[in-house]
N, C-alpha and C positions, 0 to 999 in steps of 0.2 A: 504493500500500500504506500502512495507518494508523500514524502515528508513536507510539511508546511514550511515554507521559507527557503527550502533548498533550491540551488540553481545549478545549471549545467555549466560547461566550460565556456559557453557563449553568453552567460548571464541570464539565460532563459530559465524559468522556474521548472523544477522537476515535478512540482505539484500540478495536477490537472483537475478539471471539474469532474472527471470521470472516476479517478482512482488514485489513491495515495500510497506509493510503495514504501515499505519500511526497510531498515537496515541496508540502505543503498550503498554506503561506503563499504560495508562488510561484503556484500554481494560482489561489488566491483573488485575488491581485493582478491577474492577467490577466483574470479573469472577473467580478470583483465588480460591474462596471457593467452587466452583462447583465440583461435582463428575464426571459428564460427560457433556461436552460442544458439541453442534452441531454448527460447523462452516459452515454455509450455503453458503458461498462464499469463497471457499478455496484459490483460486489464487495460489500463489507459496508456501503457507503454512507458511508464516511468523508469522501470529497471532497464528496459531495452535502450532508452535514451541515454541513461547513465553509462551503460556499457559501450555504446557507440561513441560517446564523448570521451570515454577513457581510452579509446583507440582500438577496441575490438573491431576487426575488419568487417565482420558480417554477423547479423542477428536475424534469426527466423522466429517470428512471433506467432503463437497459436492461441486461440481462445474459442470456447463454445458459444460465447455471447456475441451476436452480430453487432450489437451496439459498441462493444469493446473493440472489435475489429475496425469498425468505421472510425471511432475516435482516435485510436492509435495510428491508423494509416494516415489520417489527416495530419496528426501531430508530427509524424516522422516522414512526411512526404519527401523532404529534401534528401533523406538517406535512402528512401526507396528509389528516387530518381537517380541517385548515384550508384544504385545496384548493391547497396550495403544492407538493405532491410526489405523483408517481405513478410506478409501476414496471411494466415490461412484460418478458416473457421473449422474447428474440430474439438470434440471432447478430448481432454488430455489422455484419457485411457487409450484412444485410438491414434494419438500422435505418432508413436514410433512406427506405425504402419502406413503413414501418409505417403502416397505415391510422389507427392511434391518434394519429399526428402530424398528420393532415390538418387544416388550418385552425388549426394552432397554430404561429405564427411562432417561429423559433429564432434567437437572436443570440449564442449561445455553445455551443461543442461541446468536450467533453473526452473523450479516449481515454487510459486508463491501461492499457497493453498488458501482456502477460505473464500470469502466474497469480496467484491470491490466496494469502494465507498459509494459509487454510483448506484449499485444494486441496492444498497441499504437505503440510500436517500430517495430513490425513486419509489414512491408509495405503490405505484401500479405493479411493481415487481413482487410485492407481497412479502418482503423479508423483514419489514419493520413491525414493531408492536405499537406504533402510533395508532391512535383511535381511528377506526374505520378502514384501516388498510386491509386489502384482500388477503386471504390465506393462500398464497401461491407458492413462492420460494423456489421455483424451477430455475436452475442456473442458465439454461439455454433459452431459446426463443419459444413463443407460443406455438410456432409451427412444428416444434419437436414433439409436441404432445407430451405424454408422460403424466405421472401422478403429481397432483398439486398437494400442498399442505392440507387443504380442505379435504381432498380425497383421502389422505392418510388418516386424518383425525376422525372422519366420518365412516371410513370403511374398514379400518384395521380392527382386529379383535383385541380384547383386553390385554392378553399376554404380549402381543406385539407392541402395544402402547407402553406397557410396563417396561419392556426391554429398552425401548427408545429413550424413555425418560430416565431410566437408571443408567444405561450404558453410555449414552451420549450427553446426558444432562446432569449426571451425578446427583440425581434427585433421591433423597432419602425416603420421601413419601410417594414414590413412583406408583405404587399399587393404588393408593388412595386417589391420586390424580387421574390415573387411567379410569378408575371407576366413576369419577366425577365427569369425565369427558363422555363416557358411555351413557351415563344417566342423562346428561344434558342433550345429547344428540338424539335421544329417543323422542324428544318433543320438538326439537328444532335443530336442523343441521348447523354445524359450525361453518361460517362463511367469511367472517372478518376477524381481525386481531382481537376485537373486543370480546368475542365469544371465547377464545382460548384464554385471554387474560382473566376473564370472569371465572373460569374453571380453576385457574392457578390461585387466584385470590381466595376462592371458596375453600381450598385445601391448605394453603400456606398462611392464610390470615390476612387481615387488612394492612399489616405492616410489610407485606411483601411488596417489592418494588422493582425498579429497572434491572438490577443485577439478576434477580430471579427470572424476570421475563426474558432477558437476553439469553440466559443459560438454557432455558427451556425452548425458546424459539429456535436457538441454534440446534438443539437436539432434533427438532422436527425437520429442520433444513438438511441435516446430515442424513436422516432417514430417507427423506424424499429424493435426494440426489445420490443415494447409495455411495456416499463419499469415502467411507473407510475401506470398504471392500474394493472400490474402484482404485483407490490409492495402492492397495496391496497388489492388485493385478498390474498396475501401470509401472511400478518401480523396476522390475527386472527387464522389461523391454527397453526402457530408457537406458538402463545400465548397458545392455547389449548394443545399443545404438552408438554409445560413446567410443571414440578412438582410444587406444592405449595412451595413458597419461592424461586423459580427459577428466574434467572435474564435474561432479554432480552436487548441486546446491538445492536444498529444500527448506522453505520457511513454512512452519506449521503454526496453527493458532489454537488447536484443541489437543488435549492430552492424548487422546486416542490416535490422532494423526502423528504426533511426535513420537509416540511409542512404536508405531509401525515403521517410521523412518529410522529410528534409533536401532531397532532390532534388525532391519534389513542391512544397514551399513555395518553393524557389528558382525552379522553372519558372513557378509561378503568379505570382511577383513580377516576372517579366521581361516587358518590353513586346513582345519578339519572341522566338519559339522556333523560328524557321526554321533549317534546317541551316546551319552555317558556310559562308560563301562563296556562298550563294544570292544572286543579284543583286537580286531584287525580293522584298519581304516578301509572303508569301501566307498568313501565319498570322493570328491574331486582331488583332495590331497594337497591343495595349494590355495593361498589367498587370492581373491580376485582383485584386490586393491587395498587401499589404506584409508581409514577414517581420519579426517583432518581436524575434527572437532571432538575432543574428549568429552566436553560438556557443551550443551547448546549455547550458541551466542544469542544474547538477549539485547533488546534496545536499551540505550542509555536513559537516564532519568530525564534528560533534556528532550530527547526524542519523544518519550511518552508524554511529556508536558505539552509539546507542540502538536502531537498526534495521538490522542488517548487510545485510538483503535489499535495502536501498535503494542499495547501493554502485554498482550498474551503471546506475542511472536517468539518463536524459537527457531533458530537457524542451525542446520547441520550440513556438513560438507564431507564428501568422499572422493578419492581419486582412484581411477582405474589403473591397474598394473599394466 
């Protein structure tokens, strides 16, 4: 997400009306020596702009949101005209298989997970818990179809709701909240943010507020977009797409996302991944690369102060052998 007040090498703001990238300096530090970076979650193009300004010869940006593609393409038009930038619409799960990447070696990959500032701020997209916002939360366009947040809340069985609230929202009262959603939808389907906020307040009490709403709306968003399992499926193909010596950088905003990335990078950096106690190694027998971040890199206090949405960001990096 774009940092408020940051500028590129030409004095132009990295911040855009669409999306605010976080940890720009750190991303640039890890990827500045790459020849071609694949930005698999383009957003408003803030990270791509910073990389191009840092001297990366070529950046390919991909996003599933057509609004993001349009905004970033306009913003980086000069680089596109110079042959240094190109953008394509795709879900990042499908990015490693894009025909547009055929014959174009990649030695840097960036994934900035979560949602863009534009998606949160655009009430029509339904990611917000502002009064009256629709319960949508789909990352792509309306043309993609797929389940909305309203579909999930109105159509999922009780146990599915419990699992989403508990696993993705760390909600202690997940079962009570699921029961309240089921009870309410029996008389009137949930269609707006007010409906879900009302259920949350009924269970957590009148003192519940924005942090609770943000946490539980995020849980629904993760479930609607199948974000965690999609990330698990996407990581190995991105790794395989990288050239030897290439660097893979991921910024996560949810503990479940960060855990998936941490475990993947750890396993890829191990020489043996056989089960403990197995007498003879039957796995690959060598490390696929090296983890560059022993602990996640987090935003500074000043960055969080200027961009509060950065507070939960965690960056991890890995280099292919």
